[in-house]
VOZAMAR-730939 format. One line per 3 residues: number of its first residue (from 1); their letters; for each residue x, y, z of N, C-alpha, C. Coordinates in steps of 0.05 Angstrom, whole numbers, plus 32768, in hexadecimal, padded with zeros to 4 digits. Example, Ala and Ser with C-alpha at 12.3 -4.5 7.8 and 13.67 -1.06 7.14 Angstrom:
2
1> AS> 8108 7F8E 809C 80F6 7FA6 809C 8108 7FBE 809C  8101 7FD3 808E 8111 7FEB 808F 8102 8001 809D
REM end
This chain:
352
1> MKA> 807D 7EED 7E3A 807D 7F04 7E4B 8093 7F02 7E60  8099 7F18 7E6E 80AE 7F18 7E82 80A3 7F1E 7E9E  80B1 7F14 7EB2 80AA 7F1B 7ECE 80C3 7F19 7EDF
4> AVL> 80C2 7F27 7EF6 80D9 7F28 7F08 80D6 7F12 7F1D  80EA 7F02 7F22 80E9 7EEC 7F34 80FC 7EF0 7F4C  80F1 7EED 7F64 8101 7EED 7F7C 8107 7ED0 7F83
7> HKV> 8121 7EC8 7F82 8128 7EAC 7F88 812F 7EA8 7FA5  813D 7EBC 7FB1 8145 7EBA 7FCD 8142 7ED5 7FDB  813B 7ED5 7FF5 813A 7EEE 8003 8155 7EFC 8002
10> HDP> 8154 7F16 8000 816C 7F28 7FFF 817A 7F27 7FE3  8171 7F15 7FD1 817E 7F14 7FB7 8170 7F26 7FA3  817E 7F30 7F8F 8171 7F3F 7F7A 815D 7F2D 7F6B
13> MTI> 8148 7F39 7F60 8136 7F2B 7F4F 8142 7F28 7F33  8139 7F14 7F24 8142 7F0F 7F09 812A 7F11 7EF6  812E 7F1C 7EDF 8119 7F1E 7ECA 8119 7F05 7EBA
16> EDF> 8103 7EF7 7EB9 8101 7EDD 7EAC 80EA 7EDC 7E99  80EA 7EC8 7E86 80D6 7EC5 7E72 80C0 7EB1 7E7B  80A7 7EB9 7E76 8090 7EA8 7E7E 807D 7EA5 7E67
19> DMP> 806D 7E90 7E69 8056 7E8D 7E57 8040 7EA2 7E5E  8030 7EA9 7E4B 801A 7EBB 7E50 8006 7EAD 7E62  7FFB 7EBA 7E77 7FE7 7EAD 7E88 7FCD 7EAA 7E79
22> KIS> 7FBF 7E95 7E7F 7FA4 7E90 7E74 7F8F 7E99 7E89  7F78 7EA2 7E80 7F63 7EAB 7E92 7F4C 7E98 7E92  7F3E 7E97 7EAA 7F25 7E88 7EAC 7F0E 7E9B 7EA6
25> ADE> 7EF6 7E90 7EA8 7EDE 7EA0 7EA2 7EDB 7EB8 7EB4  7EE4 7EB6 7ECD 7EE0 7ECD 7EE0 7EF8 7EDF 7EE2  7F0B 7EDC 7ED0 7F24 7EEC 7ED1 7F26 7EFF 7EBA
28> VLI> 7F39 7F12 7EBD 7F41 7F23 7EA7 7F5F 7F22 7EA4  7F69 7F27 7E8C 7F86 7F28 7E88 7F8D 7F46 7E86  7FA0 7F4E 7E97 7FA9 7F6A 7E98 7FC5 7F6C 7E8C
31> KVK> 7FC7 7F7F 7E79 7FE2 7F87 7E70 7FED 7F9B 7E83  8001 7F94 7E92 800A 7FA5 7EA8 8018 7FBE 7E9D  8010 7FD5 7EA6 801E 7FEE 7E9F 8033 7FF4 7EB4
34> ACG> 802B 7FF2 7ECE 803E 7FF9 7EE3 8038 7FE9 7EFC  804C 7FE6 7F0D 8049 7FD9 7F27 8059 7FE9 7F3B  804C 7FF1 7F50 805A 8001 7F65 806F 7FF2 7F74
37> VCH> 8082 8001 7F7E 8098 7FF5 7F8E 8092 7FFC 7FAB  8086 7FE8 7FB8 807B 7FEC 7FD3 808C 7FDE 7FE8  808C 7FEA 8000 809B 7FDE 8017 8092 7FC2 801D
40> TDY> 8078 7FBC 8018 806E 7FA1 801E 807D 7F8D 800E  8082 7F93 7FF4 8092 7F80 7FE3 80AE 7F7E 7FEE  80B9 7F95 7FF7 80D5 7F94 8001 80D7 7F82 801A
43> KVI> 80C1 7F81 802A 80C2 7F70 8042 80C2 7F53 803A  80B7 7F4C 8022 80BA 7F31 8017 80D7 7F2C 800F  80E3 7F3F 8002 80FF 7F3D 7FF9 8112 7F39 8011
46> EGR> 810D 7F47 8027 811F 7F45 803E 8116 7F2F 8051  8100 7F20 804B 80F8 7F0A 805B 80E6 7F10 8073  80DE 7F29 8077 80CD 7F30 808D 80B0 7F26 8088
49> IQS> 80A8 7F24 806F 808F 7F17 8068 8096 7EFD 8059  808B 7EE7 8064 8092 7ECD 8059 8084 7EC8 803E  8092 7EBD 802B 8086 7EB5 8012 8094 7E9C 8008
52> RLP> 8085 7E8B 7FFA 8091 7E75 7FEC 80A2 7E80 7FD5  80BB 7E75 7FD2 80CD 7E7F 7FBE 80D6 7E67 7FAC  80DC 7E6D 7F93 80DC 7E87 7F85 80C0 7E92 7F81
55> AII> 80BE 7EAC 7F7F 80A4 7EB9 7F7D 80A6 7ED3 7F6C  808F 7EDA 7F61 808C 7EF4 7F54 807C 7F05 7F68  8088 7F1B 7F70 807B 7F2D 7F83 8070 7F45 7F75
58> GHE> 8067 7F59 7F84 805B 7F71 7F78 803D 7F71 7F7A  8031 7F87 7F81 8014 7F87 7F84 8006 7FA1 7F7D  8014 7FB7 7F79 8007 7FD0 7F72 8006 7FD3 7F54
61> VSG> 7FF2 7FC8 7F47 7FF1 7FC4 7F2A 7FDD 7FD7 7F1D  7FE6 7FE3 7F07 7FD3 7FF0 7EF4 7FD9 7FE5 7ED8  7FC4 7FE6 7EC7 7FC8 7FDC 7EAC 7FAE 7FDF 7E9C
64> SIE> 7FAD 7FD1 7E86 7F95 7FD1 7E75 7F8C 7FB4 7E71  7F72 7FB2 7E6D 7F66 7F97 7E69 7F6E 7F8E 7E4D  7F7A 7F76 7E4C 7F82 7F6A 7E32 7F6D 7F56 7E29
67> EVG> 7F62 7F46 7E3C 7F4F 7F31 7E35 7F3B 7F2E 7E4D  7F22 7F27 7E46 7F0D 7F26 7E5A 7F01 7F0A 7E5A  7F00 7EFD 7E71 7EF2 7EE3 7E73 7ED4 7EE7 7E70
70> SGQ> 7EC7 7ED1 7E68 7EAA 7ED2 7E61 7E99 7EDC 7E79  7EA1 7ED7 7E91 7E92 7EE0 7EA8 7E96 7EFD 7EB0  7EA9 7F0A 7EA3 7EB0 7F26 7EAA 7EA9 7F3A 7E93
73> RGA> 7E9C 7F30 7E7E 7E98 7F41 7E67 7E84 7F58 7E6C  7E73 7F56 7E80 7E62 7F6C 7E86 7E6F 7F82 7E96  7E87 7F7B 7EA2 7E95 7F8E 7EB3 7EAD 7F9B 7EA6
76> FKP> 7EBA 7F8D 7E94 7ED3 7F97 7E87 7ED2 7F92 7E69  7EE3 7FA2 7E5B 7EE7 7F9D 7E3F 7F05 7FA2 7E39  7F0F 7F97 7E24 7F2B 7F9C 7E1D 7F31 7FBA 7E1A
79> GDA> 7F47 7FC2 7E25 7F4F 7FDF 7E24 7F48 7FEE 7E3D  7F37 7FE4 7E4F 7F30 7FF2 7E68 7F4A 7FF6 7E78  7F4C 800F 7E83 7F62 8015 7E95 7F5A 800D 7EB1
82> VIV> 7F6B 7FFD 7EBF 7F64 7FF2 7ED8 7F7B 7FF2 7EEC  7F74 7FEE 7F05 7F88 7FE8 7F1A 7F7F 7FCE 7F28  7F92 7FC2 7F36 7F8C 7FAC 7F48 7F88 7FB8 7F64
85> GTR> 7F70 7FB6 7F6F 7F69 7FC4 7F87 7F68 7FB2 7FA0  7F63 7F98 7F9D 7F60 7F87 7FB4 7F70 7F6D 7FAF  7F73 7F5E 7FC4 7F80 7F44 7FC2 7F6C 7F2E 7FBD
88> YRC> 7F76 7F15 7FBA 7F65 7EFE 7FB7 7F54 7EFA 7FD0  7F3D 7EEF 7FCD 7F2A 7EEA 7FE3 7F1E 7ECF 7FE0  7F15 7EC4 7FF6 7F07 7EAA 7FF4 7EE9 7EAF 7FED
91> GHC> 7EDD 7EC5 7FF6 7EC2 7ECB 7FF0 7EAD 7EBE 8002  7EB6 7EAD 8015 7EA4 7E9D 8025 7EA7 7EA1 8043  7EBE 7EAB 804C 7EC2 7EAD 8069 7EB1 7EC5 8074
94> QYC> 7EB0 7EC7 808E 7E9F 7EDC 809B 7EA8 7EF8 8093  7EC2 7EFB 808E 7ECC 7F16 8087 7EC5 7F1D 806A  7EC7 7F0B 8058 7EC0 7F10 803C 7EA2 7F16 803A
97> IAG> 7E92 7F06 8048 7E75 7F0A 8047 7E6D 7F25 8053  7E7C 7F2F 8067 7E77 7F49 8073 7E83 7F60 8064  7E8F 7F5C 804D 7E9B 7F71 803E 7EB7 7F79 8049
100> REN> 7EC3 7F68 805A 7EDD 7F6E 8065 7EF1 7F5A 8059  7EF1 7F57 803F 7F02 7F42 8033 7F20 7F48 8036  7F27 7F60 803F 7F43 7F66 8046 7F4C 7F55 805D
103> LCR> 7F39 7F4A 806D 7F3F 7F39 8084 7F3B 7F1C 807E  7F37 7F15 8065 7F31 7EF9 805D 7F46 7EE6 806A  7F3C 7ED1 8077 7F4D 7EBE 8085 7F53 7EA5 8073
106> SRP> 7F46 7EA3 805C 7F4A 7E8B 804B 7F51 7E94 802F  7F62 7EA7 802E 7F69 7EB3 8014 7F77 7E9E 8002  7F6D 7E9A 7FEA 7F7A 7E86 7FD8 7F94 7E91 7FCC
109> NPS> 7FA5 7E7F 7FC4 7FBE 7E87 7FB7 7FB8 7E8D 7F9A  7FC7 7EA0 7F8E 7FC4 7EA5 7F71 7FCF 7E8D 7F61  7FC6 7E8A 7F49 7FD1 7E75 7F38 7FEE 7E7D 7F30
112> SLT> 7FFF 7E69 7F2E 801B 7E6D 7F27 801E 7E76 7F0A  8035 7E81 7F03 803C 7E86 7EE7 8050 7E71 7EDE  804E 7E6A 7EC5 8060 7E55 7EBA 8076 7E62 7EAA
115> RTD> 808F 7E5C 7EB3 80A6 7E66 7EA4 80A8 7E57 7E8A  80B6 7E62 7E76 80B7 7E56 7E5C 80C6 7E3B 7E5C  80D5 7E36 7E72 80E2 7E1B 7E74 80D0 7E07 7E82
118> GKE> 80B7 7E0F 7E89 80A3 7DFD 7E94 80A1 7DFF 7EB3  80B3 7E0C 7EC0 80B2 7E0E 7EDD 809D 7E22 7EE6  808D 7E1A 7EFA 8078 7E2C 7F04 8083 7E3D 7F1B
121> IYR> 807D 7E57 7F1A 8087 7E6A 7F2D 8070 7E76 7F3D  8072 7E76 7F57 805D 7E80 7F69 805A 7E9E 7F66  8041 7EA7 7F68 803B 7EC4 7F69 8033 7ECB 7F85
124> WNV> 8043 7EDE 7F91 803C 7EE7 7FAC 8029 7EFF 7FAA  8013 7EFE 7FB9 7FFF 7F14 7FB9 7FF2 7F16 7F9E  7FFC 7F26 7F8C 7FF2 7F29 7F71 8006 7F1F 7F5D
127> GGF> 801F 7F23 7F62 8034 7F1C 7F4F 8035 7F31 7F39  8036 7F4A 7F42 8032 7F60 7F2F 804B 7F68 7F1F  8063 7F5F 7F26 807A 7F66 7F16 807C 7F53 7EFE
130> AQY> 8069 7F56 7EED 8067 7F46 7ED4 8059 7F56 7EBF  805C 7F4D 7EA6 8051 7F5D 7E90 8033 7F58 7E8C  802A 7F40 7E95 800D 7F3A 7E93 8004 7F2B 7EAC
133> LAL> 7FEB 7F30 7EB4 7FDF 7F23 7ECC 7FC3 7F1A 7EC6  7FBD 7F02 7ECF 7FA1 7EF7 7ECE 7F96 7EF9 7EEB  7F80 7F07 7EEE 7F75 7F0C 7F08 7F56 7F0A 7F08
136> PGY> 7F4A 7F02 7F1F 7F2D 7F03 7F20 7F23 7F1F 7F1E  7F0B 7F22 7F11 7F00 7F3C 7F0D 7EFB 7F4C 7F26  7EF6 7F3F 7F3D 7EF0 7F4E 7F55 7F08 7F5D 7F60
139> MVF> 7F20 7F56 7F57 7F38 7F64 7F60 7F3E 7F7D 7F50  7F30 7F81 7F3A 7F37 7F95 7F26 7F23 7FAC 7F26  7F2D 7FC5 7F24 7F1C 7FDC 7F26 7F22 7FEF 7F0E
142> KLP> 7F0E 7FF8 7F00 7F12 800A 7EEA 7F19 8026 7EF4  7F2A 8034 7EE4 7F34 804E 7EEC 7F23 8064 7EE1  7F21 807B 7EEF 7F14 8092 7EE4 7F25 809E 7ECE
145> EGL> 7F18 80AC 7EBC 7F27 80B9 7EA6 7F3A 80CE 7EB0  7F50 80D1 7EA2 7F63 80E7 7EA9 7F79 80DF 7EBC  7F78 80C7 7EC7 7F8D 80BE 7EDA 7FA2 80AF 7ECA
148> SLD> 7FBB 80B8 7ECD 7FD2 80AA 7EC0 7FD2 808D 7EC8  7FD5 807C 7EB3 7FD3 805F 7EB9 7FEA 8055 7ECA  8002 805F 7EC5 8018 8056 7ED6 8016 8060 7EF2
151> EAS> 800F 807A 7EF6 800D 8085 7F11 7FF6 8077 7F21  7FE2 806D 7F12 7FCB 8061 7F20 7FD2 8048 7F2F  7FE9 803C 7F2A 7FF0 8023 7F37 7FF1 8027 7F56
154> IVG> 7FF9 803E 7F5F 7FFD 8042 7F7C 7FE2 8044 7F8B  7FCC 8049 7F7C 7FB2 804B 7F88 7FAA 8031 7F95  7FB2 801B 7F88 7FA9 8000 7F90 7FB3 7FF7 7FAB
157> CRM> 7FC7 8003 7FB6 7FD1 7FFB 7FD1 7FD6 8012 7FE3  7FEC 8021 7FDD 7FF5 8035 7FF1 7FE0 804B 7FF5  7FD1 8053 7FE1 7FBD 8067 7FE5 7FA5 805C 7FF4
160> TTA> 7F9B 8045 7FEB 7F82 803A 7FF7 7F87 802F 8013  7F9F 8025 8018 7FA5 801C 8033 7FA6 8033 8046  7FB2 804A 803D 7FB2 8062 804E 7F95 806C 8053
163> YNA> 7F84 806A 803F 7F68 8073 8041 7F5A 8061 8056  7F5E 8047 8054 7F52 8035 8068 7F5B 803C 8084  7F75 8043 8087 7F7F 804A 80A2 7F71 8063 80AD
166> VKN> 7F6F 8077 809C 7F63 8091 80A5 7F45 808F 80A9  7F37 8083 8096 7F1A 8083 8098 7F10 806D 80AB  7F19 8055 80A8 7F0E 803E 80B7 7F1C 8038 80D1
169> SAE> 7F36 8036 80D1 7F44 802E 80E9 7F44 8045 80FE  7F4B 805D 80F5 7F4D 8074 8108 7F33 8083 810A  7F21 8080 80F7 7F07 808E 80F7 7F0B 80AC 80FC
172> IKP> 7F1B 80B8 80EB 7F22 80D5 80ED 7F09 80E6 80EB  7F08 80FA 80FC 7EF3 810E 80FB 7F00 812A 80F7  7EF1 813D 80EB 7EFC 8158 80E7 7F06 8164 8101
175> GDS> 7F1D 816F 8101 7F29 817B 8118 7F3A 8169 8129  7F3B 814F 8123 7F4D 813D 8132 7F6A 8145 812C  7F7A 8146 8141 7F96 814A 813D 7FA3 812F 8135
178> ALV> 7FB8 8130 8124 7FC2 8118 8119 7FE0 8118 8116  7FEC 8101 8118 8009 80FD 8115 800D 80E6 8102  8020 80E9 80EF 8028 80D4 80DD 8047 80D1 80DF
181> IGC> 8050 80B9 80E7 806D 80B4 80E7 8073 80A3 80CE  8085 80AD 80BD 808D 80A0 80A5 807F 80AD 808D  808F 80BB 807D 8084 80CA 8066 808B 80BE 804B
184> GGV> 8089 80A4 804A 808B 8096 8030 8070 8096 8023  806B 8083 8011 8052 8082 8002 8039 8080 8014  8039 806E 8027 8021 806B 8038 801E 8084 804A
187> GLN> 8034 808E 8055 8033 80A5 8066 8029 80BE 8058  8033 80C3 8040 802A 80DB 8031 800D 80D9 802A  8004 80C1 8023 7FE7 80BE 801D 7FD6 80C1 8036
190> TIQ> 7FE0 80B7 804D 7FD2 80BB 8066 7FCF 80D8 806B  7FE4 80E8 8067 7FE3 8105 806B 7FCE 8112 805A  7FCD 810B 8040 7FBB 8119 802F 7F9E 8110 8034
193> FLR> 7F99 80F8 803E 7F7E 80F1 8046 7F76 80FE 8060  7F89 8101 8072 7F83 8110 808B 7F7B 812C 8085  7F88 8138 8071 7F80 8153 8069 7F64 8153 805D
196> CFG> 7F5D 813F 804D 7F43 813E 8041 7F2D 813A 8057  7F34 812B 806C 7F20 8126 8081 7F1F 813C 8096  7F30 8151 8093 7F2E 8168 80A5 7F3E 8167 80BE
199> AFP> 7F53 8156 80BF 7F63 8154 80D7 7F74 816E 80DA  7F7A 8175 80F3 7F8C 818C 80F8 7F94 818C 8116  7FAE 8191 811B 7FC4 8192 8108 7FCB 8176 80FD
202> IIA> 7FDA 8176 80E8 7FE5 815D 80DD 8003 815E 80DF  800E 814D 80F0 802B 814E 80F6 8038 8136 80E8  804D 813C 80D8 805B 8127 80CA 8077 8124 80D6
205> VDV> 8080 810B 80D9 809A 8104 80E4 80AA 80F3 80D0  80C3 80FA 80CB 80D4 80E9 80BB 80F1 80F1 80C3  8105 80E3 80B7 8121 80EA 80BB 812D 80F7 80A3
208> LEQ> 811E 80F9 808D 8128 8104 8074 811A 811E 806E  8129 8134 806A 811E 814E 8066 810D 814F 804C  8116 8141 8037 8107 8142 801E 80EB 8136 8021
211> KLE> 80E9 8122 8033 80CE 8116 8037 80BD 8127 8049  80C9 8136 805B 80BA 8149 806B 80B0 8160 805A  80C0 8168 8046 80B6 817D 8034 809F 8173 8023
214> AAK> 80A0 815A 801B 808A 814E 800C 8071 814C 801D  8075 8146 8037 805E 8144 804A 804F 815E 804B  805E 8175 804B 8051 818F 804B 8040 8193 8033
217> KFG> 8049 818A 801C 803A 818D 8003 8020 817D 8003  8021 8167 8012 8009 8156 8012 7FF6 815C 802A  7FFD 816F 803A 7FEA 8178 804F 7FF4 8179 806B
220> ATH> 800D 8172 8070 8017 8174 808C 8019 8191 8094  8010 8197 80AC 8012 81B3 80B6 802B 81B7 80C7  8036 81A2 80D1 804E 81A3 80E1 8060 818B 80DA
223> VIN> 807A 818E 80DB 808C 8177 80D5 80A1 8176 80EB  80AA 815D 80F1 80BF 8158 8105 80D3 8145 80F9  80EC 814C 80FA 8102 813B 80F1 810B 812A 8109
226> AST> 8105 8110 8108 810B 80FF 811F 8129 80F9 8122  8139 8102 810E 8156 80FE 8112 8162 8114 8124  8153 8129 8129 815D 813F 813A 814B 8144 8153
229> DDP> 8132 813B 8151 811F 8140 8167 8111 8127 8170  810B 8125 818A 80FB 810F 8194 80DE 8113 818B  80D4 8102 8179 80B9 8107 816E 80A3 8106 8182
232> VKA> 80A5 80F4 8196 8090 80F2 81AA 808E 810C 81BA  80A5 8116 81C4 80A5 812F 81D4 809B 8146 81C2  80A5 8148 81AA 809E 815E 8198 8080 815E 8193
235> VRD> 8074 8147 818E 8057 8145 8189 8047 814D 81A1  8050 8143 81B8 8041 814A 81D1 8043 8168 81D6  805A 8174 81D1 805D 8191 81D5 804B 81A1 81C2
238> LTD> 8049 8197 81A9 8039 81A5 8195 801B 81A3 819A  8013 818E 81A7 7FF6 8188 81A9 7FEB 8188 81C5  7FFC 8191 81D8 7FF3 8192 81F4 7FEC 8176 81FE
241> GGV> 7FFE 8163 81F9 7FFA 8149 8205 7FF7 8131 81F2  7FF6 8136 81D8 7FF3 8120 81C5 7FDD 8125 81B1  7FDE 8115 819B 7FCA 8118 8186 7FB2 8106 818A
244> SKA> 7F9C 810C 817C 7F85 80FB 817E 7F89 80E1 816E  7F96 80E4 8157 7F9A 80CD 8145 7FB8 80CC 813C  7FC5 80B6 8140 7FE1 80B3 8137 7FE3 809B 8124
247> FEA> 7FF5 809D 8111 7FF8 8089 80FC 8016 8082 80F8  801C 8069 80F7 8037 805F 80F2 8037 8053 80D6  8047 805D 80C4 8046 8055 80A8 8060 8049 809E
250> LGN> 806F 803D 80B0 8089 8031 80A9 808A 8013 80AD  807B 8009 80C1 807E 7FED 80C8 8096 7FE8 80DA  809B 7FFA 80ED 80B3 7FF9 80FE 80A9 7FF8 811B
253> VKT> 80B5 7FE6 812B 80AC 7FE3 8146 80B1 7FFB 8158  80C7 8009 8153 80CD 8021 8163 80B9 8037 815E  80B4 803D 8144 80A2 8052 813E 8085 804B 8144
256> SDQ> 807F 8031 8144 8064 8028 814C 805F 802E 816A  8074 802A 817A 8072 8032 8196 806F 8050 8199  807E 805E 8189 807D 807C 818B 8062 8088 8186
259> IIQ> 8053 807D 8172 8039 8088 816D 8026 8084 8185  8029 806E 8193 8019 8069 81AB 801F 807D 81C0  8039 8082 81C4 8041 8095 81D9 803A 80B2 81D2
262> ATR> 8035 80B8 81B8 802E 80D3 81B0 8010 80D7 81AD  8000 80C3 81B5 7FE3 80C5 81B3 7FD7 80CE 81CD  7FC4 80E0 81CC 7FB8 80EA 81E4 7FA3 80D6 81EF
265> PGG> 7F9B 80D9 8209 7F87 80C7 8214 7F6D 80C7 8202  7F63 80AF 81FE 7F4B 80AD 81EE 7F50 80AD 81D0  7F69 80AF 81C7 7F70 80B0 81AB 7F75 8094 81A0
268> TAT> 7F7D 8094 8186 7F82 807B 8178 7F9D 807B 816A  7FAC 8066 816F 7FC6 8063 8162 7FC4 804D 814D  7FC7 8054 8134 7FC3 8041 811E 7FDD 8039 8111
271> IIG> 7FE4 801F 8111 7FFC 8015 8105 7FF5 800B 80E9  7FFE 801B 80D5 7FF8 8013 80B9 800D 8001 80AE  8026 8007 80B4 803C 7FF6 80AA 803B 7FDA 80B6
274> GLG> 803E 7FC6 80A5 803E 7FAA 80AF 8056 7FA4 80C0  8053 7F9C 80D9 8069 7F96 80EA 8074 7F7A 80E5  8064 7F68 80DA 806C 7F4D 80D7 806C 7F3E 80F2
277> KVP> 8076 7F26 80F2 8075 7F15 810B 808F 7F1A 811A  8090 7F32 8126 80A8 7F39 8136 809D 7F43 8151  80AE 7F41 8166 80A5 7F4B 8180 80A1 7F69 817F
280> FTI> 808C 7F72 818D 8085 7F8F 818E 8080 7F97 81AB  8090 7FA9 81B5 808F 7FB2 81D1 8083 7FCE 81D2  806F 7FD2 81E4 8065 7FEC 81EA 8073 7FF6 8203
283> SDG> 8081 800D 8201 8093 8015 8216 8085 8020 822F  806B 8028 822C 805D 8033 8243 8041 8028 8243  803B 8017 8258 8021 800A 8259 800A 801C 8263
286> SFT> 8010 8035 8268 7FFA 8046 8272 7FE5 804D 825D  7FEA 8045 8244 7FD6 804A 822F 7FBC 803C 8235  7FBD 8027 8246 7FA4 8019 824C 7F92 802A 825D
289> MQE> 7F9D 8038 8271 7F8C 8049 8282 7F85 8064 8274  7F92 8069 825D 7F8B 8081 824E 7F78 807B 8237  7F6F 8062 8236 7F5C 8059 8221 7F66 8060 8205
292> IKI> 7F80 805C 8200 7F8B 8060 81E6 7F87 8046 81D6  7F7B 8048 81BF 7F76 8030 81AE 7F8E 802C 819B  7F95 8013 8197 7FAA 800D 8184 7F9D 7FFD 816E
295> AGV> 7F9F 8007 8155 7F91 7FFB 813F 7FA5 7FF2 8129  7F9E 7FDE 811A 7FAD 7FD6 8103 7F9E 7FDB 80E9  7FAC 7FD6 80D3 7F9F 7FDB 80B9 7FA6 7FC3 80A7
298> ALR> 7F92 7FB6 809C 7F96 7FA0 8089 7F8D 7FA9 806D  7FA0 7FB1 805E 7F9B 7FB7 8042 7F85 7FCB 803E  7F70 7FC3 802F 7F59 7FD5 8029 7F41 7FC5 8023
301> RPT> 7F29 7FD2 8025 7F10 7FC5 801E 7F09 7FCD 8001  7EF9 7FBE 7FF3 7EF1 7FC7 7FD8 7EE4 7FE2 7FD8  7ED5 7FE9 7FED 7EC9 8003 7FEE 7EDE 8019 7FF0
304> DVI> 7EF4 8013 7FFD 7F0A 8027 7FFF 7F15 802E 7FE3  7F18 8019 7FD2 7F23 801D 7FB7 7F10 802F 7FA7  7EF6 8028 7FA9 7EE2 8038 7F9A 7EE1 8055 7FA3
307> EVL> 7EE2 8059 7FBD 7EE1 8075 7FC8 7EFA 8085 7FC1  7F12 8078 7FC2 7F2A 8086 7FBB 7F2B 808D 7F9D  7F22 807B 7F8C 7F21 8081 7F70 7F0E 8098 7F6A
310> QMV> 7EF8 809B 7F79 7EE7 80B2 7F77 7EF5 80CB 7F7F  7F04 80CA 7F95 7F13 80E2 7F9E 7F29 80E9 7F89  7F35 80D6 7F7D 7F49 80DB 7F68 7F3B 80E8 7F50
313> RDK> 7F24 80DD 7F48 7F15 80E9 7F32 7F0E 8106 7F37  7F06 810C 7F50 7EFE 8127 7F57 7F15 8139 7F5E  7F2E 812F 7F5C 7F46 813E 7F61 7F48 8148 7F7E
316> RVD> 7F3D 8138 7F90 7F3F 813F 7FAD 7F59 8135 7FB9  7F66 8123 7FAB 7F80 8119 7FB4 7F93 8119 7F9C  7FAD 811B 7FA2 7FC1 811C 7F8D 7FCD 8100 7F89
319> VSG> 7FD0 80F8 7F70 7FDE 80DF 7F6A 7FF9 80E5 7F5C  7FF9 80F7 7F48 8010 80FB 7F38 8028 8105 7F49  8023 8115 7F5D 8039 811F 7F6E 8046 810A 7F7F
322> LVS> 803A 80F3 7F82 8045 80DE 7F93 805B 80CE 7F85  8059 80CA 7F6B 806C 80B9 7F5C 8084 80CA 7F54  809B 80C4 7F61 80B3 80D4 7F5C 80C7 80C7 7F4A
325> KRY> 80C3 80AD 7F44 80D6 80A0 7F31 80C9 8088 7F24  80CE 8084 7F0A 80C6 806D 7EFB 80DE 805C 7EF3  80DB 8042 7EF5 80F1 8030 7EEE 80E8 801D 7ED8
328> RFE> 80F9 8017 7EC5 80F4 8002 7EB1 80F4 7FE7 7EC0  80E6 7FD3 7EB5 80E3 7FBA 7EC4 80FE 7FAD 7EC9  8112 7FB2 7EB8 812C 7FA6 7EBD 813C 7FB4 7ED2
331> EIN> 8131 7FCB 7EDC 813E 7FDA 7EF1 8131 7FD5 7F0C  8122 7FBF 7F0F 8112 7FBA 7F27 8123 7FB8 7F40  813B 7FAD 7F3E 814C 7FAB 7F56 8156 7FC7 7F5E
334> DAF> 815B 7FD8 7F4B 8162 7FF4 7F52 814B 8002 7F60  8133 7FFC 7F58 811B 8008 7F64 811A 8000 7F82  811F 7FE7 7F88 811E 7FDF 7FA4 8136 7FE9 7FB4
337> HDL> 814D 7FEC 7FA7 8163 7FF9 7FB5 815D 8015 7FBD  8150 8024 7FAB 8148 8040 7FB0 8132 8041 7FC5  8120 802D 7FC5 810C 802C 7FDA 8118 8029 7FF5
340> EAG> 812B 8017 7FF8 8139 8013 8011 8148 802C 801A  8153 803A 8007 8163 8052 800E 8151 806A 8013  8137 8068 800C 8124 807E 8011 8128 8096 7FFF
343> TNL> 8132 8091 7FE6 8137 80A7 7FD4 811F 80B1 7FC5  8109 80A1 7FC4 80F1 80A9 7FB5 80DA 80AE 7FC8  80C6 80BD 7FBE 80AC 80BE 7FCC 809E 80A3 7FC7
346> MGI> 8099 809E 7FAD 808F 8084 7FA5 809A 807D 7F8A  80A3 8064 7F86 80AD 805C 7F6D 809B 8047 7F60  809C 8045 7F45 808D 8031 7F37 809E 8025 7F22
349> TVW> 8098 800C 7F1B 80A6 7FFE 7F04 8092 7FFE 7EED  809C 8003 7ED5 808B 8004 7EBD 8092 7FEB 7EAD  807C 7FDC 7EA6 8080 7FC1 7E9B 807A 7FBE 7E7D
352> N> 8069 7FCF 7E72 8063 7FCC 7E56 8063 7FE8 7E49
REM end
């Protein structure tokens, strides 16, 4: 089988040959159909997220069950269409026991893959840019009928992380005014979940007109181009002083500060994009006396994955309109170049 290997930060990945992974009793073997091209992976490529290298990255995986370990035969069978919905967990810490395994503090590392020359290569997160994956059954979720297998890959991260932000971190209520800065995959999904939860108005901010047009299709009632307008001033003018709930979907320190400044007293500013271990300055400390809450988002909970899949099944949210380009696995470096340039809504790599 083949997988893409990142040897050094900032370098292109190379497609290399590997032995087929073996599964344990509690694992399943997935024949990968698609893996999403997510900014989180790009942060590993550029070194903002630390990883042991060389490594196989990628984490938004969809595929079909190829083989089932003896301990998983009641849950899966060969041919089942699935996505990877959660990360590895220890299962024993206070967070895992409380159902918050997205906050697991003792997360185990995945098993390495063995290249055909015998060298073991580390898998970061899931190691989804490969043709086959061996994973514990608890990380895998069966898909509802009618959902395209390749498009389903994006459900496992960018959709469910946005859902976690809207439902759990921000605790959106009908009629809450909302702001989303960044209209990529996470931002567009945040917008469509805000629409589902009854937020109004929903204000989208980006610097690219094509992404603002997409934001309107997914539920934004107002759009602001930050390349020509000050988004904080524009939002305050639109909402008589700021929104109830603001979301940052880029992982940028400047825009993270902007959502705080655009939040009204008593509101919540939720930073979805991972900032990494970089200094972060809040430009105006008066948010403390305004009781503005600043929240973060860590991936998703298993219940988030189940609930989003139900919404997809019931056609309450759109999946197909999010995927704007598919890449063959040998085009993976082109996919990340386009991600950096912002030319796609969401891209995926197709592996089998």
